[in-house]
ZAZAVO-568673 format. One line per 10 residues: number of its first residue (from 1); for each residue x, y, z of N, C-alpha, C. Coordinates in steps of 0.02 Angstrom, whole numbers, plus 50000, padded with zeros to 5 digits. Layout:
REM residues N
NUM> X,Y,Z,X,Y,Z,X,Y,Z | ... $
***
This chain:
REM residues 89
1> 50043,49942,50000,50000,50000,50000,50045,50061,50000 | 50031,50106,49955,50069,50169,49951,50019,50226,49957 | 50036,50273,50001,49994,50332,50010,50037,50393,49996 | 50011,50440,49959,50047,50501,49943,50000,50560,49956 | 50029,50618,49967,49989,50678,49979,50022,50737,49945 | 49981,50782,49921,50006,50844,49891,49954,50899,49899 | 49978,50959,49904,49934,51017,49904,49926,51046,49834 | 49966,51022,49788,49967,51050,49720,49965,50994,49668 | 49908,50960,49661,49904,50904,49614,49917,50926,49542 | 49903,50989,49525,49912,51013,49457,49986,51016,49439 $
11> 50031,51015,49488,50103,51018,49474,50133,50950,49461 | 50096,50897,49474,50121,50829,49465,50117,50808,49392 | 50163,50765,49373,50162,50737,49305,50098,50696,49297 | 50065,50701,49240,50002,50664,49230,50010,50588,49238 | 50070,50562,49228,50081,50490,49236,50068,50466,49307 | 50075,50510,49354,50064,50491,49424,49993,50466,49435 | 49945,50495,49399,49876,50475,49408,49862,50405,49382 | 49903,50380,49337,49896,50310,49315,49922,50263,49368 | 49970,50285,49406,50000,50242,49458,49961,50244,49524 | 49921,50296,49533,49879,50303,49592,49807,50310,49568 $
21> 49774,50253,49556,49707,50256,49527,49653,50283,49575 | 49665,50282,49640,49615,50305,49688,49639,50369,49720 | 49596,50418,49720,49614,50482,49750,49560,50502,49800 | 49582,50534,49852,49537,50558,49904,49553,50632,49915 | 49506,50674,49900,49516,50746,49910,49499,50763,49982 | 49546,50791,50017,49535,50814,50086,49532,50889,50083 | 49473,50915,50093,49462,50987,50087,49490,51026,50146 | 49478,51091,50144,49501,51134,50197,49459,51123,50260 | 49488,51136,50319,49452,51123,50381,49393,51171,50391 | 49342,51146,50425,49283,51187,50441,49302,51238,50495 $
31> 49256,51283,50510,49268,51334,50562,49281,51302,50630 | 49243,51250,50647,49254,51216,50712,49322,51182,50714 | 49342,51152,50659,49406,51118,50656,49463,51170,50659 | 49455,51226,50625,49506,51278,50628,49513,51304,50699 | 49458,51314,50734,49461,51337,50804,49498,51286,50847 | 49484,51222,50836,49519,51170,50874,49594,51169,50858 | 49611,51180,50795,49682,51182,50776,49717,51241,50808 | 49685,51299,50809,49714,51358,50843,49724,51342,50917 | 49674,51312,50948,49678,51296,51020,49736,51249,51032 | 49744,51199,50989,49798,51150,50999,49867,51180,50987 $
41> 49876,51213,50931,49943,51235,50913,49964,51301,50946 | 49917,51344,50960,49935,51409,50988,49929,51411,51064 | 49878,51378,51091,49864,51383,51162,49867,51316,51199 | 49900,51266,51170,49910,51202,51203,49846,51173,51232 | 49792,51178,51195,49726,51150,51213,49696,51181,51276 | 49714,51242,51291,49685,51277,51349,49617,51307,51329 | 49564,51280,51358,49496,51302,51341,49481,51374,51360 | 49522,51404,51402,49512,51474,51421,49518,51521,51361 | 49551,51498,51309,49562,51539,51250,49513,51525,51194 | 49458,51492,51209,49409,51475,51157,49383,51536,51119 $
51> 49367,51592,51153,49344,51650,51114,49397,51675,51064 | 49459,51675,51083,49513,51696,51037,49518,51646,50980 | 49511,51583,50995,49515,51531,50943,49457,51537,50894 | 49398,51553,50919,49341,51563,50874,49352,51622,50828 | 49380,51676,50854,49395,51734,50812,49449,51717,50760 | 49501,51683,50782,49554,51662,50736,49527,51615,50683 | 49479,51574,50702,49448,51528,50654,49414,51566,50597 | 49378,51618,50616,49345,51659,50564,49395,51696,50521 | 49448,51721,50551,49498,51759,50514,49540,51714,50469 | 49542,51650,50484,49584,51604,50445,49544,51561,50396 $
61> 49486,51585,50377,49446,51549,50327,49489,51541,50264 | 49493,51480,50238,49534,51467,50179,49603,51440,50196 | 49621,51438,50259,49686,51411,50280,49681,51335,50286 | 49735,51302,50271,49740,51230,50282,49762,51218,50354 | 49759,51157,50376,49784,51140,50443,49858,51156,50450 | 49897,51143,50397,49968,51158,50398,49981,51233,50402 | 49939,51273,50368,49946,51346,50372,49936,51369,50444 | 49884,51344,50476,49869,51364,50544,49925,51343,50591 | 49950,51282,50582,50006,51259,50624,50067,51304,50616 | 50085,51321,50554,50143,51363,50542,50135,51432,50573 $
71> 50077,51463,50565,50066,51530,50593,50067,51526,50669 | 50034,51476,50698,50032,51470,50770,50101,51459,50800 | 50140,51415,50770,50207,51402,50797,50252,51463,50788 | 50246,51499,50733,50285,51561,50724,50265,51613,50776 | 50201,51617,50791,50176,51664,50841,50202,51646,50910 | 50202,51582,50927,50228,51561,50992,50303,51577,50997 | 50338,51565,50943,50410,51578,50941,50423,51653,50952 | 50386,51695,50916,50395,51767,50923,50376,51792,50993 | 50324,51762,51022,50304,51783,51089,50358,51767,51140 | 50392,51711,51131,50446,51694,51177,50506,51740,51167 $
81> 50524,51752,51105,50583,51793,51091,50572,51866,51112 | 50511,51891,51106,50496,51961,51123,50465,51970,51192 | 50459,51914,51228,50430,51915,51296,50362,51948,51297 | 50318,51926,51251,50250,51951,51245,50202,51893,51260 | 50150,51906,51298,50100,51854,51312,50064,51836,51247 | 50044,51774,51240,50011,51750,51179,49948,51789,51160 | 49903,51806,51207,49844,51843,51184,49862,51910,51151 | 49917,51941,51173,49939,52003,51143,49973,51992,51076 | 50006,51935,51070,50044,51920,51008,49999,51919,50949 $
***
């Protein structure tokens, strides 16, 4: 069994589709899922930040899970380097 993933199927050689006859499209996360991702990656699953996560969820419409993870981790990194609390970051 071989499993592959890409965010840019249009960039792949057409021959790849002959070798992988079954495809599963995984769409972008819903608003609830985005909020959960923000809570996990930015606030370490602290439910006290649910309102902030809901706002971030709305602002990140169109983001993938990987996009949210990258932004959240960069924000955490900057908050540590600049000694700023996460809600302010």
